[in-house]
C-alpha positions in Angstrom: 0.0 -0.1 0.0 1.4 3.3 -1.0 2.3 6.1 1.6 2.3 9.6 2.3 6.1 10.5 0.8 7.7 13.2 2.7 10.3 13.8 0.6 9.1 16.2 -2.1 12.0 15.2 -4.4 11.4 11.7 -4.1 7.7 12.7 -4.5 7.9 14.5 -7.8 10.4 11.3 -8.8 7.3 9.3 -8.2 5.2 11.2 -9.8 6.8 11.1 -12.8 7.2 7.7 -12.7 3.3 6.8 -12.6 2.4 8.8 -15.0 4.9 7.1 -18.2 3.2 5.1 -20.4 6.1 3.0 -21.1 6.6 -0.5 -21.6 8.7 -1.8 -18.6 11.8 -3.0 -20.8 11.7 0.7 -21.9 11.4 2.0 -18.3 14.4 0.3 -17.0 16.3 1.4 -19.8 14.9 5.1 -19.0 16.1 4.8 -15.3 19.2 3.5 -16.1 20.1 6.3 -18.5 19.1 9.0 -16.3 20.9 7.4 -13.4 24.1 6.9 -15.3 24.0 10.7 -16.8 23.1 12.1 -12.9 19.9 13.1 -13.7 18.2 10.6 -11.0 19.6 9.6 -7.6 19.3 5.7 -7.5 18.6 6.4 -3.6 15.7 8.4 -4.5 14.4 5.5 -6.5 15.1 3.0 -4.0 12.8 5.5 -1.4 10.2 6.0 -3.5 9.9 2.2 -3.9 9.9 2.0 0.1 6.7 4.4 0.2 5.0 2.5 -2.8 5.8 -1.1 -3.6 4.2 -1.3 -6.7 6.1 1.7 -8.4 7.6 -0.6 -10.5 6.5 -3.6 -12.3 8.7 -7.2 -11.7 9.8 -6.9 -15.1 11.4 -3.3 -15.0 13.0 -4.4 -11.3 14.5 -8.0 -12.6 15.8 -5.7 -15.6 17.2 -2.9 -12.9 19.0 -6.2 -11.1 20.7 -7.8 -14.1 22.3 -4.5 -15.2 23.3 -4.2 -11.4 21.6 -0.9 -11.1 20.3 -2.2 -7.7 20.8 -5.4 -5.6 18.6 -7.5 -3.9 19.9 -6.4 -0.3 19.2 -2.7 -1.5 15.5 -3.7 -2.3 15.4 -5.6 1.1 16.7 -2.6 3.0 14.0 -0.6 1.3 11.2 -2.3 2.9 10.6 -4.8 0.1 9.4 -8.4 1.6 11.9 -11.3 1.1 9.1 -13.9 -0.5 8.7 -11.0 -2.7 12.1 -10.1 -4.0 12.9 -13.9 -4.2 9.9 -14.6 -6.7 11.7 -12.2 -8.7 14.0 -15.0 -9.8 11.0 -17.8 -9.5 11.4 -19.7 -12.8 7.1 -19.8 -13.0 5.3 -18.1 -16.1 3.2 -15.4 -15.8 -0.4 -17.2 -17.0 -1.6 -16.1 -20.0 -5.0 -16.7 -22.1 -5.9 -17.9 -25.2 -8.6 -16.7 -27.8 -11.4 -18.5 -27.0 -14.1 -20.3 -29.8 -16.4 -17.7 -30.9 -19.7 -17.6 -28.4 -22.7 -18.2 -30.3 -25.1 -18.6 -27.1 -25.4 -20.0 -23.7 -27.4 -23.4 -24.1 -27.5 -24.2 -20.2 -30.1 -22.9 -17.9 -28.3 -20.5 -15.6 -27.8 -17.4 -13.9 -25.9 -15.7 -16.0 -23.3 -12.9 -14.6 -21.8 -10.4 -16.2 -18.9 -8.2 -15.1 -18.3 -4.8 -16.6 -15.3 -2.7 -16.6 -12.4 -1.1 -18.4 -9.4 -2.8 -19.2 -7.0 -2.5 -15.8 -9.8 -2.5 -13.6 -8.8 -5.8 -12.6 -11.6 -7.7 -13.9 -9.9 -11.0 -14.6 -8.7 -11.8 -11.6 -11.6 -10.8 -9.7 -13.5 -13.2 -12.0 -10.5 -16.2 -11.1 -10.8 -15.3 -6.9 -14.6 -15.4 -6.7 -14.4 -18.5 -8.8 -11.3 -19.9 -6.6 -13.5 -18.9 -3.7 -16.7 -20.5 -5.4 -14.4 -24.0 -4.9 -13.4 -23.4 -1.6 -16.3 -21.7 0.3 -17.7 -23.0 3.1 -21.4 -22.1 2.4 -20.8 -24.5 -1.0 -20.2 -28.0 -0.3 -18.8 -28.6 -4.1 -18.0 -26.4 -7.0 -18.0 -28.5 -10.8 -17.2 -26.5 -13.5 -19.2 -27.1 -17.0 -15.9 -28.8 -19.3 -18.8 -27.9 -21.8 -19.1 -24.7 -21.7 -17.3 -22.2 -24.3 -14.7 -20.6 -21.6 -14.2 -23.6 -19.6 -9.9 -23.4 -20.6 -10.0 -20.3 -19.2 -11.5 -20.9 -16.2 -9.2 -23.9 -15.3 -6.4 -21.8 -16.0 -7.8 -18.9 -13.5 -8.5 -21.3 -10.9 -4.7 -22.5 -11.2 -3.7 -18.6 -10.3 -4.5 -18.4 -6.8 -2.8 -20.6 -4.1 -2.9 -19.9 -0.4 0.3 -19.0 1.4 2.2 -18.4 -1.8 2.9 -15.7 -3.8 0.7 -15.7 -7.2 1.5 -14.0 -10.4 -0.8 -11.6 -12.2 -1.7 -13.1 -15.8 -0.9 -11.6 -19.0 -3.0 -9.0 -20.2 -6.3 -10.2 -21.5 -6.6 -9.0 -24.9 -8.9 -11.2 -26.6 -11.7 -10.0 -29.0 -14.3 -13.0 -27.6 -16.7 -12.7 -24.7 -16.0 -15.7 -22.6 -18.3 -17.7 -20.6 -17.5 -20.5 -18.1 -20.0 -22.3 -16.3 -19.7 -23.9 -13.1 -22.3 -26.0 -11.0 -22.6 -24.9 -7.3 -23.9 -27.0 -4.7 -25.4 -25.2 -1.8 -25.8 -27.4 2.0 -28.6 -28.9 1.3 -27.3 -30.5 -2.5 -29.2 -28.4 -4.5 -27.3 -27.2 -7.9 -26.7 -23.9 -8.4 -26.1 -23.5 -12.3 -24.1 -19.7 -13.4 -22.3 -18.5 -15.9 -19.7 -16.0 -15.2 -19.3 -13.6 -18.6 -16.0 -12.1 -19.2 -16.7 -9.5 -21.7 -13.3 -8.9 -24.2 -11.0 -6.1 -22.9 -12.6 -2.8 -25.2 -16.1 -4.2 -25.1 -16.7 -1.2 -23.4 -14.9 1.2 -26.2 -16.6 -0.6 -28.9 -20.0 0.4 -27.2 -18.6 4.4 -26.7 -17.8 4.6 -30.5 -20.7 3.3 -31.7 -23.2 5.0 -29.2 -21.7 8.4 -28.6 -18.7 8.9 -31.1 -20.9 7.5 -34.0 -17.7 6.1 -35.8 -17.9 3.0 -37.8 -16.4 0.0 -35.7 -14.5 -2.4 -37.2 -15.9 -5.6 -38.1 -14.7 -7.6 -35.6 -15.6 -5.2 -32.9 -19.2 -4.5 -34.6 -19.3 -8.9 -34.0 -18.5 -8.7 -30.6 -21.7 -6.0 -30.3 -23.8 -8.3 -32.0 -22.7 -11.2 -30.1 -23.5 -9.2 -26.7 -26.8 -8.1 -28.2 -27.6 -11.9 -29.2 -27.3 -12.6 -25.7 -29.5 -10.6 -24.0 -32.0 -11.3 -26.7 -32.2 -14.7 -27.1 -31.4 -16.4 -23.4 -34.1 -17.0 -20.9 -31.6 -17.3 -18.3 -31.5 -14.8 -15.3 -28.7 -12.4 -15.0 -26.4 -10.4 -12.6 -24.7 -7.5 -13.4 -21.4 -5.9 -11.4 -19.8 -2.9 -12.8 -16.3 -2.7 -12.1 -14.5 0.7 -10.6 -11.1 0.7 -9.9 -10.2 2.1 -7.0 -7.1 4.7 -7.5 -5.7 7.6 -6.3 -4.7 9.7 -9.5 -7.2 10.5 -12.8 -6.5 7.4 -14.3 -8.1 7.6 -18.5 -8.6 5.1 -20.8 -7.6 6.8 -24.1 -8.0 9.9 -22.9 -11.5 9.2 -21.0 -12.3 8.5 -17.3 -13.9 5.1 -16.9 -17.0 6.7 -15.8 -17.9 7.6 -19.6 -17.3 4.4 -20.4 -19.5 2.5 -17.9 -22.3 5.3 -18.2 -22.5 4.8 -21.8 -22.4 0.6 -21.1 -25.6 1.5 -18.8 -27.3 3.2 -21.5 -26.5 0.7 -24.2 -27.3 -2.6 -21.6 -30.8 -0.3 -21.2 -31.8 -0.1 -25.0 -31.3 -4.0 -25.3 -33.3 -4.7 -22.4 -30.6 -6.3 -19.9 -31.7 -5.5 -17.0 -35.3 -7.2 -17.5 -34.6 -10.3 -16.3 -32.3 -9.3 -13.6 -31.8 -10.5 -9.8 -29.2 -8.5 -8.7 -27.0 -5.0 -9.5 -23.7 -4.3 -7.9 -21.1 -1.8 -8.1 -17.4 -3.8 -7.3 -14.8 -1.5 -6.5 -11.5 -3.3 -6.7 -8.3 -2.7 -5.5 -9.3 -1.6 -2.1 -7.2 -2.4 0.5 -8.3 -4.4 3.6 -11.7 -4.5 2.4 -12.1 -1.0 3.3 -15.9 -0.6 2.7 -16.0 3.2 3.9 -13.2 3.8 1.4 -15.1 1.8 -1.3 -18.3 3.7 -0.5 -16.5 7.1 -0.6 -15.2 6.9 -3.7 -18.8 5.8 -5.2 -20.2 8.8 -3.0 -17.6 11.5 -4.6 -16.7 10.2 -8.0 -19.5 8.4 -9.3 -22.6 9.2 -7.3 -24.5 9.6 -10.7 -23.9 6.0 -11.7 -24.7 4.7 -8.3 -28.0 6.7 -8.7 -28.6 5.3 -11.8 -28.1 2.0 -11.4 -30.7 2.1 -8.5 -33.2 4.0 -10.4 -33.0 0.7 -12.6 -33.4 -1.6 -10.0 -36.5 -0.1 -8.8 -38.0 0.5 -12.5 -37.1 -3.3 -12.8 -38.3 -4.0 -9.5 -34.5 -5.4 -8.6 -34.0 -6.7 -5.1 -34.8 -3.9 -2.7 -33.7 -1.2 -5.2 -30.2 -0.5 -3.6 -27.1 -1.4 -5.3 -24.6 -2.3 -2.9 -21.3 -1.4 -3.4 -18.7 -4.5 -2.3 -15.0 -3.2 -1.5 -13.0 -6.0 -3.1 -8.8 -6.3 -3.3 -7.2 -10.3 -4.3 -4.8 -9.6 -1.7 -1.5 -7.8 -1.1 0.5 -6.6 -4.2 4.0 -6.1 -4.6 6.1 -4.9 -8.2 2.1 -4.7 -9.7 2.2 -8.2 -10.7 2.9 -10.3 -7.7 0.6 -10.9 -4.6 -0.4 -12.6 -1.4 -4.2 -14.0 -2.1 -6.7 -12.8 0.4 -9.4 -15.0 -0.2 -12.2 -13.3 2.0 -13.3 -9.8 -0.8 -14.1 -13.0 -3.0 -15.5 -15.3 -0.5 -18.6 -12.2 -0.2 -19.2 -12.2 -3.6 -19.0 -15.6 -3.8 -21.9 -15.5 -1.1 -23.8 -12.8 -2.8 -23.9 -15.3 -6.2 -25.2 -18.1 -4.3 -28.0 -16.2 -2.4 -29.5 -15.1 -5.5 -29.3 -17.6 -8.0 -31.9 -19.9 -8.8 -31.4 -24.0 -7.8 -32.1 -26.5 -10.4 -34.4 -27.7 -8.0 -36.7 -24.8 -7.1 -37.4 -22.3 -9.6 -37.6 -18.9 -8.7 -40.8 -17.3 -9.2 -41.3 -14.8 -12.5 -41.3 -11.7 -10.1 -41.5 -10.5 -6.7 -44.5 -8.0 -7.7 -46.3 -10.6 -9.7 -45.6 -13.5 -7.1 -47.7 -10.8 -4.4 -50.4 -9.9 -6.8 -51.6 -13.3 -7.6 -51.6 -14.3 -4.0 -54.5 -11.7 -3.5 -56.5 -13.9 -5.6 -57.8 -17.3 -5.0 -58.3 -19.8 -8.2 -60.9 -22.4 -8.3 -61.0 -25.5 -10.4 -64.1 -25.7 -12.9 
């Protein structure tokens, strides 16, 4: 977790590094050049790392170690944990994902769980952590991945990332252009099966929607195919749905292609409304990722100060469509303690909370959910007799 820096020179260096959008290799070369030319003091770099262990990613640190610009001893003296520094020399590779087959439709009766957010907001890790929680939850007696689901291979790879009492590695950036639908059957304490399908839109889905809806610019053929796939899923599926809108907790003004994530989220909400995606919905939640120590106050403060319009709009959608009690719950979320941006100690508690919410809001295969709470109450006022 980043702390307040007291040294103005170190703080300026830290802010400059955060604002640079270059590859890890280019970052390492830039630091080496500026240190050798006397523009930057190596002690300041180490001091900046003391305050923010995620200032530089693992690849950059490895390059600096290989060039002997910094040493292992200096990293340890700067407060970096030994387990993270040791993992830098591990032969383990960062997991990667291949392109899934094209998603045509979801044939299996299940609750479809959608995750909406911009690239870098932590959706892939969040889904993987939630899947892992489902397979290890006290409230779920068993969880069976659906081998027939289109995203089965990605589901298994996500499950392998998370290991208790070990340093985990962030997967390589998910650059797929296809939606991934990962089916899993949850068995509850009463031995009833809750089929769910977790759906991860492709990385740039929200940008495609924004360009088509707002910019009105012609989208590429493959981008239009992704939008058409989503439209078919919403229009053709009889399944119930749950939607998680993902917001990244960041103190910097982080932009995605020049725009804040709230613009893309707002446009996507409008697009989903037009598709009728909220008509068969049992829950809408805001998931605030990268929140330290499951801090609900911090997550709620962020939403109230920066995303109040989105929060209020989603609550209006809940009231109009009789979703839950008309309220949108804000869920603080983290997969654990990070170091060097790509290494982390897994903390399953936040994902356990989401897994429990999913279990509580999904149909079992034994008991079918009424069509709607409001209709149920209306029908209960009448007595029907057989002729």
